[in-house]
MARNUDREN-311582 format. One record per residue (C-alpha): x, y, z. Coordinates in steps of 0.1 Angstrom, whole numbers. Layout:
<nodes>
> X;Y;Z
> X;Y;Z
...
</nodes>
This chain:
<nodes>
> X;Y;Z
> 68;53;125
> 72;56;85
> 38;43;81
> 22;69;104
> 35;98;85
> 27;84;48
> -11;81;62
> -8;112;78
> 6;127;44
> -19;106;23
> -47;120;41
> -36;157;36
> -30;151;1
> -65;138;-6
> -78;164;17
> -61;189;-7
> -71;173;-39
> -107;171;-30
> -109;206;-35
> -98;205;-65
> -107;177;-83
> -147;184;-84
> -136;221;-105
> -108;200;-128
> -135;172;-139
> -168;194;-140
> -195;176;-151
> -177;144;-153
> -174;139;-112
> -205;126;-107
> -190;93;-123
> -160;95;-111
> -173;100;-74
> -192;67;-77
> -158;50;-89
> -140;64;-60
> -166;54;-34
> -166;19;-49
> -127;16;-43
> -132;33;-8
> -160;9;4
> -137;-25;-10
> -105;-11;6
> -124;-8;38
> -136;-39;35
> -102;-54;30
> -90;-37;64
> -124;-50;80
> -113;-84;70
> -76;-84;88
> -89;-64;115
> -112;-96;121
> -86;-124;115
> -72;-106;144
> -99;-114;167
> -90;-147;186
> -104;-155;221
> -113;-187;238
> -147;-194;237
> -147;-217;267
> -132;-187;290
> -154;-161;273
> -166;-146;308
> -123;-137;315
> -130;-110;287
> -157;-94;303
> -140;-70;320
> -117;-60;291
> -148;-56;269
> -165;-29;293
> -129;-17;295
> -126;-13;262
> -162;0;259
> -153;29;278
> -121;35;264
> -142;41;229
> -173;56;246
> -155;83;265
> -137;100;234
> -171;98;215
> -195;116;243
> -166;140;246
> -163;152;213
> -197;153;206
> -204;171;230
> -181;194;226
> -192;194;191
> -231;202;202
> -217;230;227
> -182;242;219
> -192;247;179
> -232;246;174
> -244;283;174
> -269;289;204
> -299;294;176
> -295;258;166
> -317;249;195
> -301;218;203
> -320;208;229
> -351;204;209
> -335;189;178
> -333;152;177
> -317;156;141
> -286;174;155
> -279;151;185
> -279;119;159
> -258;133;132
> -235;146;157
> -229;112;177
> -229;100;139
> -200;118;130
> -181;119;162
> -178;83;166
> -147;86;146
> -128;93;178
> -139;65;194
> -118;37;176
> -78;24;183
> -59;18;153
> -53;-16;163
> -27;-22;131
> -4;6;137
> -5;2;174
> 1;-35;169
> 28;-30;145
> 46;2;165
> 48;-13;196
> 65;-47;188
> 88;-25;166
> 93;-8;201
> 106;-39;214
> 70;-44;234
> 56;-77;221
> 68;-99;251
> 47;-70;278
> 19;-71;300
> 12;-40;280
> 16;-51;247
> -6;-82;254
> -33;-63;273
> -36;-35;248
> -38;-65;221
> -70;-73;234
> -86;-40;241
> -78;-25;209
> -95;-52;191
> -125;-50;216
> -122;-15;207
> -127;-17;169
> -153;-41;172
> -177;-22;197
> -172;8;173
> -187;-18;145
> -216;-26;165
> -221;9;176
> -225;16;141
> -258;-6;138
> -281;14;162
> -266;51;150
> -275;42;112
> -311;30;127
> -314;64;138
> -300;77;105
> -327;58;88
> -358;59;107
> -382;35;121
> -391;22;90
> -394;-19;80
> -356;-14;64
> -349;-11;99
> -357;-44;115
> -341;-58;77
> -307;-43;92
> -309;-54;126
> -318;-90;116
> -288;-90;92
> -268;-77;121
> -277;-101;146
> -272;-132;125
> -238;-121;112
> -226;-115;151
> -245;-150;156
> -223;-166;130
> -192;-149;138
> -195;-164;173
> -205;-197;165
> -179;-198;134
> -148;-180;149
> -120;-194;135
> -139;-224;120
> -130;-218;78
> -98;-223;62
> -99;-201;32
> -74;-183;18
> -60;-156;35
> -31;-143;14
> -42;-100;0
> -52;-111;-36
> -79;-136;-20
> -87;-111;11
> -89;-80;-18
> -114;-105;-40
> -138;-111;-9
> -140;-75;-1
> -150;-67;-38
> -175;-97;-34
> -189;-79;-2
> -189;-46;-17
> -208;-64;-49
> -236;-82;-31
> -241;-49;-3
> -242;-27;-37
> -265;-52;-52
> -289;-53;-22
> -287;-16;-20
> -296;-7;-56
> -325;-34;-62
> -341;-21;-27
> -336;13;-42
> -352;6;-75
> -385;-16;-62
> -390;11;-32
> -372;42;-38
> -341;61;-23
> -355;62;10
> -371;31;11
> -334;14;3
> -314;-11;21
> -281;1;32
> -259;-24;51
> -224;-6;59
> -196;-31;53
> -175;-32;85
> -196;-49;105
> -196;-82;73
> -161;-76;67
> -151;-79;105
> -172;-110;104
> -159;-126;72
> -124;-121;90
> -131;-132;126
> -146;-168;109
> -112;-170;91
> -88;-201;107
> -60;-183;119
> -27;-194;103
> 4;-185;125
> 29;-210;109
> 42;-191;81
> 64;-160;87
> 49;-125;74
> 57;-126;37
> 73;-90;29
> 55;-88;-6
> 24;-96;9
> 29;-68;39
> 36;-42;14
> 2;-50;-9
> -18;-49;24
> 0;-13;32
> -7;0;-4
> -41;-7;3
> -46;9;35
> -25;41;20
> -48;42;-10
> -82;41;18
> -61;73;38
> -61;89;2
> -96;80;-9
> -109;94;25
> -97;126;18
> -106;126;-15
> -145;118;-5
> -140;155;15
> -168;173;4
> -159;210;-8
> -154;236;19
> -130;260;0
> -141;289;-20
> -181;278;-22
> -211;293;-6
> -219;277;25
> -254;295;29
> -264;280;-2
> -253;246;4
> -267;246;38
> -302;252;21
> -299;229;-3
> -284;198;25
> -306;175;42
> -285;172;74
> -290;201;105
> -251;202;115
> -240;211;76
> -256;243;84
> -234;257;112
> -213;284;98
> -182;282;92
> -155;303;114
> -119;312;105
> -94;286;103
> -77;301;136
> -106;292;150
> -109;257;133
> -71;253;143
> -80;261;180
> -112;235;180
> -88;209;161
> -64;214;191
> -90;204;217
> -109;177;200
> -73;159;196
> -69;164;232
> -106;158;248
> -104;124;228
> -71;113;240
> -85;122;275
> -113;100;268
> -91;70;260
> -73;70;294
> -106;49;309
> -84;20;312
> -60;35;336
> -85;31;361
> -93;-6;363
> -62;-34;364
> -53;-22;397
> -30;-49;407
> -7;-38;377
> 18;-6;381
> -3;26;370
> 26;35;348
> 16;3;333
> -21;9;332
> -9;48;318
> 13;29;293
> -19;12;278
> -42;42;276
> -15;63;260
> -13;36;233
> -46;33;227
> -46;70;216
> -34;59;182
> -60;62;153
> -65;58;117
> -86;35;92
> -116;23;112
> -122;61;123
> -111;71;90
> -139;44;77
> -168;62;100
> -160;94;87
> -167;78;52
> -200;64;66
> -209;101;79
> -200;117;42
> -227;91;31
> -256;105;51
> -250;142;38
> -231;152;71
> -204;181;64
> -195;214;73
> -174;229;98
> -179;199;124
> -164;171;97
> -132;198;87
> -126;197;124
> -129;158;124
> -106;150;96
> -77;179;106
> -81;160;143
> -74;128;133
> -44;143;107
> -32;157;140
> -34;124;162
> -17;105;129
> 10;132;132
> 15;128;175
> 11;88;168
> 53;82;177
> 54;103;205
> 24;82;221
> 44;51;214
> 74;64;229
> 58;77;259
> 41;45;264
> 77;26;257
> 92;47;285
> 64;37;311
> 65;1;300
> 100;6;301
> 104;21;340
> 77;-5;354
> 101;-34;344
> 128;-14;359
> 112;-9;389
> 99;-47;392
> 134;-60;386
> 151;-35;413
> 118;-55;437
> 130;-88;429
> 164;-78;436
</nodes>
């Protein structure tokens, strides 16, 4: 629970600092932003490598995971779609002509993807702390949360292609993605690489350097519009996926602290990366922005608070998708799985950061960030309720067997 509150505190702290630092640094802010983005990508890669390391399935029985993947896909898709539709029809003004403007749809669907992924790291840690490690709920949610994150990563590829447009660079990105997925599947859990936090951090820095080099070289030859920008989510996940799992040793407390510290830093940096939205002329910013949704007028803070509450509610309603499957289990267990997957965290924050990279901002970004903060603060309640549901199901099973 402490970790969740720290995540929320650091995300909010970063959000506050993002409104102060540009004024303090003045002309030096651009250099600071370049450094900040580098740290963000490296820490995001670090997190995704560790998510990939958790991905373990029996390839010989891959068909048995088909249902789980489809359920996880639905659990990721419904919150995403519901939030996107809410943004389009309840926040975007009617004069935006959303039915005829494709840019509005693609930008909104990219930004709202933050609502899709479950935070596997937070969820697993808290369920174990709640004493549920050996229950069906934990085992099922472990599979669904990883597939949930994987689905989010894979869907970012077509969303990125939509943002880039039909250019030859799109095919390069698609070929790289297909090649990475093929390598991940063929070589899953194959390479005995060092997996201590220092080694994983080094891999993250190397990945960032390679991707940044490709981006800068392509920008040099083809300009900004012709650059090749591969998002670090998939390469980092695949790298973690091909590492041979080592479960022979007990968790190292020092390493765990280092991993947590990097996750904390990431949440702070995500908050710091938010664009200015306090004390600025939104009409002037909208006129300069290439993003369509950034031109949505900023409402009062009271109305923003209502939007945050509703976005949190409808995104979690979408996460109830697993409730309609696994009919051989008690409804309380299926509900416990669904509620457990309400937890959000690093991957969703990573999606927001990627959206910012495409110059997406304004009221939709503010609502998204605050909704993520609220969801983090509610995580303890979600896990406590999931624990109670699981214990009720176990008690009913014991009573029926008596």
